[in-house]
C-alpha positions as CSV (number, residue, x, y, z in Angstrom):
1,M,12.4,-4.5,-27.4
2,E,14.8,-0.6,-26.6
3,Q,12.6,1.1,-28.4
4,N,10.0,0.1,-25.5
5,R,11.6,3.0,-23.7
6,Y,11.2,5.8,-26.2
7,Y,8.8,8.0,-26.9
8,V,7.1,7.8,-29.9
9,C,6.3,10.5,-32.0
10,R,1.6,11.2,-32.4
11,E,2.8,12.7,-35.7
12,C,4.7,10.1,-37.7
13,S,5.8,7.2,-35.2
14,S,9.0,7.7,-35.7
15,P,11.1,6.7,-31.9
16,V,12.6,9.6,-29.9
17,P,15.9,9.1,-27.3
18,P,15.0,9.9,-23.9
19,G,16.1,12.9,-23.1
20,H,14.9,14.7,-27.0
21,K,12.4,17.9,-27.1
22,F,12.2,17.1,-30.6
23,C,11.1,14.5,-33.0
24,G,14.6,14.0,-35.3
25,A,12.2,13.0,-38.2
26,C,9.5,15.1,-38.4
27,G,10.7,18.1,-35.6
28,T,7.2,17.8,-33.4
29,T,7.7,18.8,-29.8
30,V,7.9,15.9,-27.2
31,P,5.0,16.9,-24.8
32,D,6.2,17.7,-21.5
33,G,6.9,14.3,-18.7
34,S,5.8,11.9,-21.7
35,L,8.7,9.9,-20.4
36,E,8.5,9.7,-17.1
37,R,4.6,9.4,-16.8
38,K,3.5,6.7,-14.6
39,V,2.1,3.0,-16.2
40,D,-1.3,3.0,-13.7
41,F,-3.0,-0.5,-13.3
42,F,-5.4,-1.8,-15.1
43,G,-7.7,-3.2,-13.1
44,S,-11.2,-3.8,-10.7
45,M,-9.3,-3.3,-7.1
46,Q,-8.1,0.0,-8.4
47,A,-12.1,1.1,-8.0
48,P,-12.0,3.9,-5.6
49,G,-13.6,2.6,-2.1
50,K,-13.7,-1.4,-3.2
51,A,-12.1,-3.7,-0.6
52,R,-11.1,-7.4,-0.2
53,L,-10.9,-9.7,3.3
54,V,-7.5,-11.3,3.7
55,L,-7.9,-14.2,6.1
56,I,-5.1,-14.9,8.0
57,R,-3.7,-18.2,8.2
58,G,-1.2,-19.7,11.1
59,T,0.5,-18.8,13.5
60,D,3.1,-17.3,10.9
61,G,0.8,-14.4,10.3
62,A,1.1,-15.4,6.2
63,D,-2.0,-14.2,4.7
64,G,-4.4,-17.5,3.1
65,L,-7.2,-16.8,0.8
66,S,-9.0,-13.2,0.1
67,Y,-12.6,-12.3,-0.8
68,L,-12.9,-9.3,-3.3
69,L,-15.8,-7.3,-2.2
70,Q,-17.0,-5.7,-5.0
71,G,-21.2,-6.0,-4.3
72,S,-23.3,-4.0,-2.5
73,E,-23.4,-6.7,0.8
74,H,-20.8,-9.0,2.0
75,V,-22.2,-12.1,4.5
76,A,-19.8,-13.6,6.3
77,G,-21.0,-16.7,8.2
78,R,-20.8,-21.0,8.6
79,T,-23.7,-22.1,6.3
80,N,-25.9,-20.1,3.1
81,A,-22.9,-16.9,3.1
82,Q,-21.2,-15.4,0.2
83,I,-17.9,-15.6,2.6
84,P,-18.2,-19.2,4.3
85,F,-16.3,-20.5,7.3
86,P,-18.5,-24.1,7.6
87,N,-16.2,-25.3,9.8
88,D,-15.8,-22.8,12.7
89,P,-18.4,-23.4,15.4
90,F,-17.9,-20.5,17.1
91,I,-19.4,-18.6,13.8
92,S,-23.2,-17.9,13.2
93,D,-24.8,-19.3,10.3
94,R,-25.6,-15.5,8.9
95,H,-22.6,-13.9,11.5
96,A,-21.8,-10.5,9.8
97,N,-22.4,-8.6,6.9
98,F,-19.7,-5.9,5.4
99,I,-20.9,-3.1,3.6
100,Y,-19.7,0.0,1.6
101,R,-21.8,3.1,3.0
102,G,-20.8,5.3,-0.1
103,D,-17.4,5.3,-0.8
104,K,-16.9,3.6,2.8
105,L,-16.9,-0.4,4.4
106,V,-18.5,-0.9,7.7
107,V,-18.8,-4.2,9.3
108,R,-22.3,-4.8,10.6
109,D,-22.8,-7.8,13.6
110,E,-25.8,-9.9,11.9
111,G,-27.2,-11.0,16.1
112,S,-24.3,-13.6,16.0
113,T,-24.0,-15.2,19.2
114,N,-20.0,-14.9,19.8
115,G,-19.7,-11.0,18.1
116,V,-17.2,-9.3,15.6
117,Y,-14.3,-7.6,17.2
118,V,-11.8,-4.7,15.5
119,R,-8.1,-4.5,16.6
120,I,-7.8,-0.8,18.2
121,R,-5.6,1.5,16.6
122,Q,-6.4,4.4,19.6
123,A,-8.0,4.4,22.8
124,A,-11.3,3.1,22.6
125,H,-14.2,3.8,25.0
126,L,-16.5,0.9,26.5
127,A,-19.1,1.0,28.1
128,P,-20.0,-1.7,31.1
129,G,-21.1,-4.7,30.0
130,E,-18.8,-4.3,27.0
131,H,-16.5,-7.3,26.1
132,I,-12.7,-7.1,25.0
133,L,-10.5,-9.8,23.3
134,C,-7.0,-9.7,24.0
135,G,-5.0,-13.1,23.3
136,E,-7.0,-15.2,23.7
137,Q,-8.6,-13.9,27.0
138,L,-12.3,-12.4,26.5
139,L,-12.9,-10.2,29.0
140,R,-15.9,-8.1,30.1
141,L,-16.5,-5.1,32.1
142,D,-18.3,-4.9,34.9
143,S,-19.7,-2.0,37.0
144,T,-19.1,-2.9,40.9
145,P,-22.0,-4.2,42.4
146,K,-24.4,-3.1,45.3
147,D,-23.3,-3.5,48.6
148,T,-25.3,-6.2,50.3
149,A,-22.8,-5.9,54.0
150,A,-26.5,-5.3,55.2
151,P,-26.9,-7.2,58.5
152,D,-30.3,-9.7,58.7
153,A,-33.7,-9.3,60.0
154,D,-31.9,-9.9,63.6
155,Q,-29.1,-7.8,62.7
156,T,-26.7,-10.7,62.3
157,Y,-23.9,-9.4,59.8
158,F,-22.7,-12.5,57.3
159,Y,-18.9,-12.8,58.1
160,S,-17.1,-13.2,55.3
161,S,-13.3,-11.7,54.2
162,P,-12.9,-7.9,54.5
163,K,-14.2,-5.2,51.5
164,R,-12.2,-2.9,49.6
165,P,-13.4,0.0,48.0
166,S,-13.3,-1.0,44.4
167,P,-14.5,1.6,40.7
168,F,-15.0,-1.4,38.5
169,R,-14.1,-4.7,37.8
170,V,-12.6,-6.9,34.7
171,V,-14.2,-10.3,35.1
172,Q,-13.2,-13.3,32.6
173,V,-15.4,-15.3,30.6
174,L,-15.7,-18.6,30.1
175,R,-16.4,-21.1,26.8
176,G,-19.9,-21.7,28.1
177,G,-20.8,-18.0,29.0
178,G,-19.8,-18.9,32.3
179,D,-17.9,-16.3,34.8
180,G,-13.9,-16.9,35.6
181,M,-11.2,-14.8,37.1
182,V,-12.8,-11.4,38.5
183,H,-10.7,-8.9,39.4
184,C,-12.2,-6.0,41.4
185,A,-10.2,-2.5,40.2
186,R,-8.4,-0.9,43.4
187,E,-8.0,2.0,42.1
188,S,-8.5,3.4,38.5
189,R,-7.2,1.2,36.3
190,V,-6.8,-3.2,36.0
191,Q,-3.8,-3.9,33.7
192,V,-4.2,-7.2,31.8
193,G,-0.7,-9.3,30.0
194,R,1.1,-12.1,30.6
195,E,3.2,-11.0,33.4
196,D,3.7,-8.0,36.0
197,S,-0.3,-7.2,35.4
198,E,-3.3,-6.9,37.8
199,M,-4.8,-9.2,35.6
200,N,-2.1,-12.2,34.7
201,F,-2.6,-15.2,32.1
202,P,0.9,-17.1,32.0
203,D,-0.5,-19.9,30.4
204,D,-1.6,-17.8,27.2
205,Q,0.8,-17.7,24.4
206,Y,-0.6,-14.9,22.5
207,L,-0.9,-12.3,25.2
208,S,2.2,-10.2,25.7
209,G,3.4,-9.3,28.6
210,R,2.3,-5.8,29.4
211,H,-0.8,-6.0,26.9
212,A,-3.8,-3.7,27.4
213,K,-4.8,-1.9,29.9
214,I,-9.0,-0.4,31.2
215,E,-9.0,2.5,32.5
216,L,-11.7,5.4,34.7
217,G,-11.4,8.6,33.5
218,S,-11.7,11.4,36.1
219,D,-15.0,12.4,33.8
220,G,-16.3,9.0,34.7
221,T,-16.3,7.4,31.3
222,F,-13.8,3.9,30.3
223,T,-11.6,3.3,28.2
224,V,-9.3,0.8,26.7
225,S,-5.8,0.9,25.2
226,D,-3.1,-1.1,23.9
227,L,0.3,-1.5,25.4
228,G,2.0,-2.4,22.4
229,S,1.5,-6.1,22.2
230,R,2.3,-8.2,19.3
231,N,-1.3,-9.5,18.7
232,G,-3.4,-6.7,19.8
233,T,-6.3,-5.4,21.5
234,F,-9.8,-6.4,19.8
235,V,-13.2,-4.6,21.1
236,R,-16.7,-5.9,19.8
237,V,-18.4,-4.1,17.3
238,R,-21.6,-1.9,19.2
239,G,-24.0,-2.5,15.3
240,E,-21.9,-1.2,12.4
241,H,-18.5,0.1,12.5
242,E,-16.1,1.7,9.8
243,L,-14.0,-0.1,8.4
244,S,-9.9,0.9,7.3
245,H,-7.5,0.1,5.5
246,G,-5.4,-2.4,7.5
247,D,-7.6,-3.3,9.8
248,Y,-8.0,-6.6,11.4
249,L,-11.0,-8.4,13.0
250,F,-12.6,-11.4,14.1
251,L,-15.0,-14.1,13.1
252,G,-15.1,-16.5,15.5
253,Q,-12.1,-18.1,14.9
254,Q,-10.6,-16.6,11.9
255,L,-8.3,-13.7,11.7
256,L,-9.2,-11.5,9.2
257,R,-7.5,-8.0,7.4
258,I,-9.0,-5.3,5.3
259,E,-7.2,-4.3,2.3
260,Q,-8.6,-1.2,0.4
261,T,-8.3,1.3,-2.1
262,S,-7.5,4.6,-1.9
């Protein structure tokens, strides 16, 4: 077995010890760097651009099943899918599709009821009506409704709590699609978290204290940023989204990670 560490002369097949530049039997020169060459792993996953989906299981974040993405498209869904999740009631029959565009992997929402969510790595643009996922909270960004404080026909005003100016609002979306908590922004940002935020969800164990913020920029556009949370902030995919190595995404209640060769 010691001989496996030696270079074998191509002329006479004699072993040449490490550090020797010539074969001791026939004098043939040993090629430069031959003894330090790295052994390449042989396998289908090494094909450029190929990727796999890794299912994250449990609260400890351990890896579960993995799905090798070697075809041209890979449908994930509850039934009749190449990547099946038959026991997840929040996944549509044909939920998402993983497709190669050249050497890039993209995920496409196939018109699912609950959408595909991708974890953001940096501040991401939002538009009114779009959704984000923080911990167990599904939130929607809304524009401020039009002012309805005009009087009735007889010039009587509706008596209520006083209104304060608000540039936008963030709405908690409840299971079934109804609206829950609504927070009207006082300034240009709303912070979401378990505590010490404008929107607090103290019973959500998957939220960090300061989890994410939604902000209105001076140019009139909205962004959402993660504040270094443990479990990340996810935005809903609009149509298709290009994926990279290490990306996380939610399909229904399934958390998945992308692993891709360079």
